[in-house]
C-alpha positions as CSV (number, residue, x, y, z in Angstrom):
1,M,94.4,-39.3,-7.0
2,N,95.3,-36.1,-5.2
3,A,93.9,-32.9,-6.6
4,P,95.0,-29.3,-5.8
5,F,93.7,-28.2,-2.4
6,T,91.8,-25.2,-3.9
7,L,89.9,-27.5,-6.2
8,L,89.2,-29.9,-3.4
9,I,87.6,-27.1,-1.3
10,A,85.5,-26.1,-4.3
11,L,84.3,-29.6,-4.8
12,L,83.5,-30.1,-1.1
13,L,81.5,-26.9,-0.7
14,A,79.5,-27.5,-3.9
15,P,78.6,-31.2,-3.9
16,A,75.8,-30.5,-6.3
17,A,78.0,-28.8,-8.9
18,Q,77.1,-31.3,-11.5
19,A,73.5,-30.5,-11.2
20,Q,72.6,-27.2,-13.0
21,D,69.9,-26.5,-10.4
22,A,70.7,-27.5,-6.8
23,A,67.7,-28.6,-4.8
24,T,66.5,-26.1,-2.2
25,D,67.1,-28.5,0.7
26,S,70.8,-29.0,-0.1
27,T,73.0,-28.2,2.9
28,G,76.0,-27.3,0.9
29,L,78.0,-30.0,2.8
30,P,79.6,-33.2,1.5
31,G,77.1,-35.2,3.5
32,D,74.5,-34.4,0.8
33,N,76.3,-37.1,-1.2
34,F,75.9,-40.0,1.2
35,S,72.5,-41.2,2.3
36,L,72.3,-42.1,6.0
37,Q,68.9,-43.6,5.4
38,G,70.3,-45.7,2.6
39,A,73.2,-47.0,4.6
40,L,70.8,-48.0,7.4
41,A,68.6,-49.8,4.9
42,L,71.6,-51.7,3.5
43,F,72.7,-52.6,7.1
44,K,69.3,-54.1,7.7
45,Q,69.5,-56.2,4.5
46,A,73.1,-57.4,4.9
47,K,74.0,-60.8,6.3
48,D,77.3,-59.6,7.8
49,V,79.5,-56.5,8.0
50,E,81.6,-57.6,5.0
51,S,78.6,-57.8,2.7
52,F,77.4,-54.5,4.1
53,E,80.7,-52.9,3.0
54,Q,80.3,-54.4,-0.5
55,A,76.7,-53.0,-0.8
56,L,77.9,-49.5,0.2
57,N,80.3,-49.5,-2.7
58,A,77.9,-50.7,-5.4
59,D,76.6,-48.0,-7.7
60,D,73.3,-49.7,-8.1
61,Q,72.5,-49.4,-4.4
62,R,72.4,-45.6,-4.7
63,V,73.8,-44.8,-1.3
64,N,77.4,-43.5,-1.9
65,N,77.9,-40.5,-4.1
66,L,81.0,-39.0,-2.3
67,D,84.1,-37.6,-3.9
68,L,86.1,-36.3,-1.0
69,D,89.5,-36.6,-2.6
70,G,88.3,-34.5,-5.7
71,D,89.5,-36.9,-8.4
72,G,86.1,-37.0,-10.2
73,Q,85.3,-40.5,-9.1
74,V,83.2,-41.8,-6.2
75,D,85.3,-42.8,-3.2
76,Y,85.6,-46.3,-1.7
77,I,83.9,-46.7,1.7
78,R,85.8,-48.9,4.1
79,V,84.0,-50.3,7.2
80,E,85.5,-51.0,10.6
81,D,83.7,-52.2,13.8
82,H,84.9,-51.0,17.2
83,Q,83.5,-53.2,20.0
84,D,83.3,-52.9,23.7
85,G,81.1,-55.6,25.2
86,D,77.7,-55.5,23.6
87,A,78.2,-51.9,22.3
88,H,79.4,-51.5,18.7
89,A,80.5,-48.5,16.7
90,I,80.5,-49.5,13.0
91,V,82.5,-46.8,11.2
92,M,82.2,-45.9,7.5
93,Q,85.4,-44.2,6.4
94,V,87.1,-42.8,3.3
95,A,90.9,-42.6,2.8
96,V,91.3,-39.2,1.2
97,S,95.1,-39.6,0.8
98,Q,97.8,-42.0,1.9
99,D,98.1,-40.3,5.3
100,E,94.6,-39.0,5.9
101,S,91.2,-40.7,6.5
102,Q,87.8,-39.1,7.0
103,D,84.9,-40.7,8.8
104,V,81.6,-40.5,6.9
105,A,79.2,-41.9,9.4
106,V,78.9,-44.4,12.2
107,I,76.3,-47.0,13.0
108,E,75.9,-47.2,16.8
109,L,74.5,-50.4,18.0
110,E,73.7,-51.6,21.5
111,K,72.1,-54.6,23.1
112,S,69.3,-53.3,25.3
113,G,67.9,-56.5,26.8
114,K,67.3,-60.2,26.1
115,D,66.7,-60.4,22.3
116,E,66.6,-56.6,22.1
117,A,68.9,-54.2,20.3
118,K,68.8,-50.5,19.3
119,V,70.5,-48.8,16.4
120,Q,71.1,-45.3,15.1
121,I,73.4,-43.9,12.4
122,R,75.2,-40.6,13.0
123,G,76.8,-38.5,10.3
124,A,80.4,-37.3,10.8
125,E,80.3,-33.6,11.9
126,E,82.8,-32.5,9.2
127,L,80.4,-33.8,6.5
128,Y,76.9,-33.2,8.1
129,G,77.3,-30.7,10.9
130,P,76.7,-31.5,14.6
131,D,74.3,-34.2,15.9
132,V,72.8,-35.5,12.6
133,M,71.2,-38.8,13.5
134,V,68.8,-41.2,11.8
135,E,67.0,-44.3,13.1
136,P,64.3,-46.8,12.0
137,Y,60.9,-45.3,12.3
138,A,57.8,-46.9,13.7
139,E,54.6,-45.8,15.4
140,D,52.2,-47.3,17.9
141,D,48.9,-46.5,19.5
142,A,48.9,-44.8,22.9
143,A,46.2,-43.4,25.1
144,A,45.9,-39.7,25.1
145,P,45.4,-38.1,28.5
146,A,41.7,-37.3,29.0
147,K,39.6,-35.9,31.9
148,G,36.2,-37.2,32.9
149,P,34.5,-40.5,32.5
150,A,35.1,-40.7,28.8
151,A,37.4,-43.4,27.5
152,P,40.8,-41.9,26.5
153,A,41.4,-41.4,22.8
154,L,44.1,-43.3,21.0
155,V,46.9,-41.3,19.3
156,R,49.9,-42.4,17.3
157,V,53.3,-42.0,19.0
158,R,56.8,-42.7,17.8
159,V,58.5,-45.8,19.3
160,W,62.0,-47.2,19.1
161,V,62.5,-50.2,16.8
162,N,64.0,-53.5,18.1
163,V,66.5,-54.6,15.4
164,W,67.5,-57.9,17.0
165,A,66.0,-59.8,14.1
166,W,68.1,-58.0,11.5
167,P,70.5,-60.7,10.0
168,C,73.6,-58.6,10.4
169,V,72.7,-57.8,14.1
170,A,72.1,-61.5,14.8
171,W,75.5,-62.3,13.3
172,I,77.3,-59.6,15.3
173,Y,75.8,-60.9,18.5
174,G,76.5,-64.5,17.6
175,P,79.1,-66.6,19.4
176,T,81.7,-66.7,16.6
177,Y,81.8,-63.0,15.6
178,V,85.1,-61.3,15.4
179,A,85.0,-57.5,15.0
180,W,85.3,-56.6,11.3
181,A,88.1,-54.4,10.0
182,S,88.2,-53.7,6.2
183,P,91.5,-54.9,4.6
184,W,91.3,-52.1,2.0
185,R,93.1,-48.8,2.2
186,W,94.3,-45.9,0.0
187,G,95.3,-47.2,-3.4
188,V,94.5,-50.8,-2.5
189,Y,90.9,-51.8,-3.4
190,P,89.0,-55.0,-4.2
191,R,89.1,-56.2,-7.8
192,W,85.3,-56.2,-8.1
193,W,85.1,-52.5,-7.3
194,R,84.6,-50.1,-10.2
195,P,84.4,-46.4,-9.3
196,W,81.9,-44.2,-11.1
197,R,81.4,-40.5,-11.7
198,P,79.1,-38.8,-9.0
199,H,75.5,-38.5,-10.0
200,P,73.8,-35.1,-10.1
201,Y,72.4,-34.0,-6.7
202,R,68.7,-34.0,-7.8
203,V,69.0,-37.4,-9.3
204,F,70.8,-38.9,-6.3
205,W,68.3,-37.5,-3.8
206,G,65.3,-38.6,-5.9
207,W,66.5,-42.1,-5.2
208,Q,66.5,-41.6,-1.4
209,R,62.9,-40.4,-1.0
210,P,61.3,-43.8,-0.4
211,R,63.9,-44.6,2.3
212,M,63.0,-41.4,4.2
213,V,59.7,-42.8,5.1
214,V,61.2,-45.8,6.9
215,Y,64.3,-44.1,8.4
216,R,63.9,-40.6,9.9
217,P,66.0,-38.0,11.7
218,V,66.0,-38.0,15.4
219,H,67.4,-35.6,18.0
220,V,67.8,-37.9,20.9
221,C,70.7,-40.3,21.3
222,R,69.4,-43.8,22.3
223,V,72.8,-45.6,22.2
224,A,74.9,-43.6,24.6
225,R,77.5,-46.3,25.3
226,A,78.1,-46.9,21.6
227,N,78.4,-43.2,21.0
228,V,81.0,-42.9,23.8
229,L,82.9,-45.8,22.3
230,Y,83.0,-44.0,18.9
231,V,83.9,-40.5,20.1
232,S,87.3,-41.6,21.3
233,R,88.0,-43.3,18.0
234,A,86.6,-40.8,15.5
235,R,89.0,-39.8,12.7
236,Y,88.9,-36.7,10.5
237,A,91.0,-35.2,7.7
238,P,92.2,-31.7,8.7
239,R,91.7,-30.4,5.2
240,I,88.1,-31.6,5.1
241,R,87.4,-30.0,8.5
242,T,89.0,-26.7,7.3
243,A,87.0,-26.7,4.1
244,T,83.6,-27.4,5.7
245,A,83.9,-25.3,8.9
246,P,82.7,-22.0,7.4
247,V,79.5,-23.7,6.0
248,I,78.8,-25.4,9.3
249,Q,79.3,-22.2,11.3
250,R,77.0,-20.3,8.9
251,R,74.3,-22.9,9.2
252,E,74.5,-22.9,13.0
253,A,74.3,-19.1,13.1
254,M,71.2,-19.2,11.0
255,R,69.7,-21.9,13.1
256,T,70.2,-20.0,16.4
257,A,69.4,-16.5,15.1
258,P,66.2,-15.0,16.7
259,Q,63.3,-15.2,14.3
260,R,61.6,-12.0,13.2
261,P,57.9,-11.9,14.3
262,V,55.4,-12.6,11.5
263,Q,53.4,-9.5,10.6
264,R,49.6,-10.1,10.8
265,K,47.4,-9.3,7.8
266,E,45.5,-6.6,9.7
267,E,48.8,-4.8,10.5
268,I,49.8,-5.0,6.9
269,R,46.5,-3.5,5.7
270,R,46.7,-0.7,8.3
271,G,50.3,0.1,7.2
272,S,49.1,0.2,3.6
273,R,46.3,2.7,4.4
274,N,48.8,4.9,6.3
275,K,51.2,4.9,3.3
276,V,48.5,5.9,0.9
277,R,47.1,8.6,3.2
278,D,50.6,10.2,3.5
279,G,51.0,10.5,-0.3
280,G,53.1,7.4,-0.7
281,R,55.6,8.0,2.2
282,A,55.3,5.3,4.9
283,M,54.6,6.6,8.4
284,P,54.5,4.8,11.7
285,A,51.0,4.0,12.8
286,E,51.2,6.1,15.9
287,R,52.1,9.2,13.9
288,A,49.5,8.8,11.2
289,P,47.4,12.0,10.7
290,K,44.2,12.1,12.7
291,S,40.8,12.8,11.2
292,R,39.4,16.4,11.8
293,P,36.7,16.4,14.5
294,A,33.2,17.2,13.4
295,R,32.2,20.9,13.8
296,R,29.6,21.6,16.4
297,M,26.7,23.6,15.1
298,H,25.2,26.3,17.4
299,R,21.5,27.0,17.2
């Protein structure tokens, strides 16, 4: 299944190569071909972690479109749960060779109270860039601050979602649960699995749009203990990190670069008048020729 390293880099940095027109919101990173929203939706529907792994690797679920080893076929995603008390880091991972594995994403789950649990999914930095997180989305009414005797107006605010009732969460926190570790590895896959060719980028992300309403990006980590548990166990393939590092650095530089001020319409019109007045050569506004003062008439 190994491909030449140069071909692998080209495939990783152009995950939409099979689409003739890449969508404008493509990041240019391999994470474009794995839906964090879709994975969280499958986790909500699954009865246990094993069935969650099976759903991730089904073409008709439209979640996995990754080809990290560059063999022209979608990779198998293995799942492993790391547990510490009531904190869980459920890792989705691809074996890119016999000796290397690359994390794709991690579902970070914590019990936050009696019959309460929080969940977030975090994309691996090598595939998505830093701090890409998604969580279930919900809104509730809250009173807006108001002055005077008038009753406060109600506004919609984002709230965290209690996932305790999700079947897989209830199973994980059940008395008989043993942390799941996928038995499959490089070159050894279940008989029911049939790899498929990656779908074009536009087609793949067209399938994800309904999920983006229910599961949305977030910039605050709500599951700190589960995240700490994961960080010490995260795995990456050096060749994947090497291939994606330039794209991640370029995106971070663009994100942190100072924005040029937007020119107002009045300034644009003033600049156009100055350009016409000077015979087509643009002049700074402060150096534009002044009008001749009116001649005083003597009587």
